[in-house]
N, C-alpha and C positions, 0 to 999 in steps of 0.2 A: 566528560566527553563520551559520546557513544561511538561505537565502531560497528562494522558490518563484516559478515562472512557469507559468501555466496554458497548456495547449496550445491552439492556435487552433481545432481541431476537436473539443475536449472529450474527447479520449481519455485524458488524464492530466495529469501535472504534471512539470515539470522542477525538480529540487532543485539549488540552486547553493550553493557554498561555497568558501572559500579552501582551500589545500592542507592546512593543519594541521587545520582543522575537519572536513574529509572523512576525513582519516586517523584522527582520534580516533574518529569514528563507525564506521569500518571495524574498528578494533581492538576497540571496545566490542561490536559485533554479533558478531564472531568469538568473543569470550569468552562471551557469553550463549549462543550456539549450542553451544559446547563444554561448558559447565558446567551448563546447565539440563536437568533430567530431562524437562521437558515436551516439548522439541524432540527427537523420536525419531530423525529423520533428520538427520545432521550436515552433509550436503552438499546439502540441499534448498532450498526456495524462500526460507527466511529468510536463509540464507547468501548467496543471490543478491543481496540488498540490499547486503551488505558488498562483494561482487564488483563491483557497479555503482559504488559509491563509490570503490573502488580504481581501476577503469578510468577514472573521471572524473579523479581527481587525478594519474593517470599520463598524462594528456593524450590519452586514447584515446576520449573522448566529446565533449562540447561545452565551449567555453571562451569567455570574454569578459572585459571589465574592468568594475570599478565604482570610483567615487571615494570616498575616505575623507573625514574631517572637514577634512583639510588640502588637499583637492582633488587628492590624489595618486591615480594610477590603480593599482588593485590587481587582479591576475589572479585570476579565479575560474573554477571548473570546475563543469560541470553534467551531469546524467544524467536522461533522461526515463523515467518509469515509469507504466504504465497504472493507472488508478484502482483497480480491484478488487485487483490485485496489491499495490499500496502499502498500501491499507487493511488487508488481511489481514496483511501483513508487520509493520506497526506494532502491530496488535492482538495478534498472537502474541508479539512481543517483550515487550510489557507483561505478558502472562500468564506468559511464561517467567521474568521477573525475580522473580515470586512464588515460584518453586521453587529459588531459589539465594540465597546471601548476596550482598548488594550494598553499595555505599558511596555517598557523596554525589556522587562524580563520575559513577558509573553513573546515578544518578537524574537528575542535571542534564542528561546527554546524552539520556536517554530523554525528559525533559520538553521539551527543545529540539526533538527530532524530532516529538513529539506536537503541540507548539504550532504548528509550521510546517505540518504536515499538516492540522490542524484549521482553521487560518487559510485555507489554500488551499481547503478544502472549503466554508467559509463564503463565500468570494468566488465560488466556482463555483456554489453553490446558496444564495443569500442568504436564502431563505425558510425554511431549515431551522432548527429550534430546537436548543439545546445538547443536549437529550436525544436528539434524532434523530441528531445528529452522533455522540454517544457510542455510540448503538446501531449505527450504520454501521461504526464502527471496532472497538468492543469487544464487540458483541453476539454475535459468532460465536466469540470466543476461548475461551469455556467448553466448546466442543465438543472432541472428541478430535482430537489433532494429525493422525492418519492420515486422518480424515474430511476435514479441511481440505485436506490434501495431495492427496487423491484427486480432489477436485472443483474445485480452483482453476483448473486449465488450462481446463476446459470453461466456466467462468464468464468467464474472460478472453477466450476465443475468442468467446463469445456477445457480449460487450460491444464488442469492436473490430469485430465484424461488423455492428453497428447503424449506422444513418446518424448523422452528427454531430448532427443535430437531436434524435435520440432518446436519446443516450447519457446525458446528465445527468438527464433526466427518469426514465430507467429505473434509474439507479444505486441509489437507496435500496431499491427492491424487489429488485434483484439481490443486494444485500448480505444481505438476509433469507434468500436461498436457501442461505446457508452454515449456517443452523440445521439441526442433524441431524434435526429433526422435519419439515422443509419437505417433503421428498418424500412422506412418508406423509400429511401433512395435505392437500397439494395434490391428490395422486392420489385421495384419498378424498372430495374435494370439501368438506372441512371448512373450509378457509380459502378463502373466496369474496370477499375484498376486491378492489376494483377495482385492476387492474394487477398482481395476483399472477402470477408467472411459473411456468408448469407445468414439471415436470421434463423433459418431452419436448422442451423447447426447447434443451436442452443436449446437445452431442455430444462424446463422448470420442474422442480421436484422437491418434495418435502423430505426426501430421504437424505441420509448422510452422503458426503462425497465418497467416491470409490477409493479404495486403497491405492496409493501411488508412491513412486520412488521420489524421495526428497532430494 
């Protein structure tokens, strides 16, 4: 079973698990990326989640111990992922499974990952309804893969550039900007809801993200 830990400055969440749990997720994500026709780029942002899990269980990220029922210390490994990246990765994985044959093990691993991420989101933003959480994770997954890939970096860059106090408050509206219609509606002034983020707020750049408080 994997666990979560919210970051102190609201940038994201650290996912923790034992060696075997993270290795199973790594193998599962690799297979989905390779076999699903929805994921057009096989070495892109979805595979990056498998890479992060591998780096974690290879002892190249974070590590600590937890106690089991017999009060024995068990080594666990963790990796921190910023909120927009993780939510899109999970949403696309679920969408990708619809385009390939799966089995009960695939579904159990997907459900476990979804459950932990949804639980983390509920703890970070306790006023959200289940419908709002679903929309944040899965609302964008019906869009073209290329569209998500093209804008993901600019959204993550925007998010980590916010002050820690503004990150979680802005996250629901930020996730709405993954909708393919967002740029048109916002630019035309059709979507005038409070908090809507204008497309001009996002910067495409090949440079690394700025340093930020985790």
